[in-house]
N, C-alpha and C positions, 0 to 999 in steps of 0.2 A: 542405609545411605551410601554404603560402599559401591553399589552399582546403580541404584536409582537417580543418585544426583547427577550421573554421567549420562543418562538416558536422554533428557532434552537436548543436551549438547550433540550427541550423536544424530538424533532425529534432525536436528537443524541442518546437518551435513546432507542427509538424504532427501529432505523434503524439497528443496530446489528442482530435483530431478523430475519432479511431478508437475512443476509449473507450466512447461509447455504442452504436456498432454492435457491439462486441465483447460488451459486456454484454448486448445485447438479442437477438443472433441466434446467439450461440455457446454451445454446451453449458457450463453454469455452470463446471464444475471446470476445463475448458480455459481458458475465458475468464479465470477467476482467475489461473491461473499465467501466462498471456500478459500479462496487465495488470501483475501484481507484477513479472515479468520486466522489462517495457518500463519501469515506474517506476524500478526498480533500475539497469539497465544505461543508460539514458539520463540518469539524475541522476548517476550515476558518471561517464560520459563528458562530460557538460557541464561537470562540476566539474573533470575532468582538462583539458578544452580551455581553460578559464579559467586553470588553473595553468600551462600551457604558454604562453599569450599573456602572462601576467604575467612569467614567466621571460625572455621577449624584452625586457620593459621593464628588468628588474633588471640585466641585463649591460650595459645602455648607460650605466649610472652608474658612472664610473670607479672609485671606491673599492670598490664591490661587484664589479665586473669584476676588480679586482686580486686579490680574495681566491681566485677561480677560476683565475686567471692567464690571463684572456681579454683581449682587445683590444676596448675600448670603441668606438674608432673603427671598427674593422672591423665590429663588431656593428650600429652605426648605419648602415652602408652595406650589410650583407648581410641585415639583419633583415627578415623579411616583413611584420611588423605595424607600423602607425604608433604612436608613442608614446602618443598619446591613447587609442588601443584598448587598448594593453597596460596603462595605468594604470586603465582602467575595468574590464578584466578582473581586475585585482588586487583592486580595490574589492569587486566581485561575488564573487570568490573567498572573501574574508574573511567576507562575509555568509552565503555558501553553507556554508562550514566552521562557522561559529558556530551557524547555524540547525540543521544536521545534528547537531551535537554536544548542542545542547539537546533536539533530539527524542529522541536516543539515550538521554540521561539520564532524561528524563521517562518514556520508555517502559519503561526498565529498572526504575525505581522502580516503576511501575505494575504490571508482571509480578511483581516480587518480592512486593508488597504482596498482589497476588491470590493467589500460591501461598503465602504465610503464611497469608491469611485461609481459603483451602481447607483447608490442614493442620489449621487450629483448629476447622473446623466438623464436628460429628458427623454422619455420613451413613450411609445405609443402601442399599447398591449404588450408591453414588456420588450418591444423591439427598439433597438437604437440603429441608426443608419448613419456611417461615418463617411464624409466626403473624401475618400482616399481611393487612388486608381489602383493600389495594390490590392489583389483578391485576398480576403482575409473574413473569418467569421469565427466567433468564439463565443462560449457561455461564461458569464461573469457573475459568481456567486454573490449574493446580498439578500437583503430583506426589503423588497423582493429582488430576486435576481435579473439580470438583463440578457438578452441575446443580441450581440454586437456583431454587425454585418458591414462590410466596407462596400461603397458603390461599385468599386472594381469588381468585386464577387458577384454582386447583382447583375451587372452587365455580362458577366461570363456564363451565367446559367440562365436557362428559360424560366417561365412562370411555374411550371411543374417542379422543377428542380429548385426553385424558391421553396416551395413548400416543404421538399424533402429536407432541405438544408435547415429550416426552421424547426422541423419535427426532430431532427438529429440534435442540434443544440438544445432545444427545450427538455429532451429527454434527459440530457446531463442535468439540468437544474431541478427537475421533477425528482429524478431518483438520487439527488445529492452525490453525483459521482466524485466531486471534489473530496468529500469525506472519506470515501473508499481509498482514493489515491493516497491522502494525507495519512491515515491511519496504517495503511501497507507499508509506506514509506518511514512512519515512525517506528514500526517494528523492525524494519530493514536497518535503520539507524543504530538500534541497540545491537543488532547482530547483522553484520554486514554479509555474512554468509547467505543470508535470505534475500539479498537484492534482487535475484531472478524471479521471486514471488511479486515483488512490488513492481518490477517492469512488467510482468504479466498482467497486472492489474490494470495498468496504463492502456494495454491493449484491449482487455476484455471490456472495459468501460466504453470503449469505442465501438466494439462489436456489439454491446447492449444497445448502444444509442442507434447504430445501424438498424439493428433488428426491429427497434421501435419505430424508426421512420419507415421501413420496410411494410411493418403491419399497417401504418397509416395510409401509405401510398397504395399497397395492394399490388405492388410490382417490385419484386426482388431485383429485377435485372436493371430497372430504371434507378433503383437506388445505388446498385452498383456502379452503374455509368456515371452518376452524379458524384460519388466519392472520388472515382478516378479523375473525373473532369476537373473537380475542384482542387485535387492534389496537384494535377499537372500546371494548372493556372498558378498556384501559388509558388510551386517551384521556379517559375520564370522570373519571379521577382523576390527581392530581398524582404526579409521580415519586417513589418512596420514597426516604427519605434513606439507608437502608442501602447501596444500590448505588452511591452517588456515590464511595466510597473503593474500590470493588472493581472489578466488572466494567465500571463506566460508563467508566473511563478508557482501556478497552481495545476493547470492541465497540460501545459507544454509550450514548445517554443512558438507555435502559431495555433490557430484556432483548431480544435480537435478534428473537424471535418476534413479541413485541408491537409494536414499531414501528420497529426499525432498517430502513432501505431504504424506498423508496416502496412502501407496501403494495398500492395498486391495481395498479401493474405486475407485483407478484409474484403477486397474485391472477390476473390476466389470463394469465400464463405458465403457471399452473398448470391453467388451464381449456383451454388450448391444448395441442396434442401436444408431446412432448418435443422439445427442439432438438438439432440435430446438431452436427458439429464445425466445419462451414462452412469447407472447405478454402481457399477465396480469401482470407477474414480471416486464418486462420491463416499462410498462406503470405506475405501482405503483412506481417504482424507479424514474421515470421521474417526477412523480408527487411531490414526496417527495423533490427532488432536486429543483423544482419550487416553491414550497411553502417556502423552506428555503431561497432561493435567494430573493423572493418577501418580506418575513417578514423581513429579515434583511436590505433590502434597506428601508422598511417603518420605522423601528426601528431607523435607521440612519437619515432619514427624520424628524422624531419626535424629536429626540435630537436636530437637527439644529433649529427646531421650538422653543424647550425649551430654548435653548441659546439665540435666538433673545429675547424671552420674559424676561428672567431675565437680559439681557443686556439693555432693555429700562426702566431704573430707573434714 
């Protein structure tokens, strides 16, 4: 435990450096899975590590040690973590749990609100057209989900571009992209150092939807043009108020096609050949996650042995 307990914390500091390479060089669907898994695993492992360190501080307190029939004196002698480190870990653990619980509550409320709104919206083949001059389009999760498009956006795009827009938004619903965003943000809430991973996920889901639309349209340049055209139209007008209580709390300020994610990077990616799986980045990510899981398990086992030692008095 002397070393293993700190490894997830150290890897949490290093992992965000790989967020941009994964998002830019790896096929979007795989990148989304890898980034989301990294945020979740590292967020959980770093929180567990803080908990393990905090416990080593608690068993040094005589009254608390007595509750578990442990020897506080033996704990002070055999404990691998210094008391200030254990106290700091306990403080950080409290903050991490509070922030993660807050994020979970807010996300649950947002998804429930979106599902309710989607159920109340009259739709034709899952499409809702809003009489609004502001160009906007977004995917609203629900059972079933809805694609919401304003009349302003429909007037901005031609018929072929309408199909691209719908393919993009339906890809968000079909692949449950809101879940990837929520899970990545949950991991980042527990460990704020991981926020670059969550930010990268909001970009890769857009790239994933872009590639799905390109596969259906068979014309990557046309999809790139549609993404740019919709973004420019959306930037000319303020965000519509109706979205604030529905999809905006889930996928972004506006509809994903219009403005979520750095649009120039998305357009450039669509004008370039499709990305591959990039085995080196995939293997590196898998190695980090494996090391995180193994060292967390080892640290937990070491704490178990320590508790047995201090309990044998």
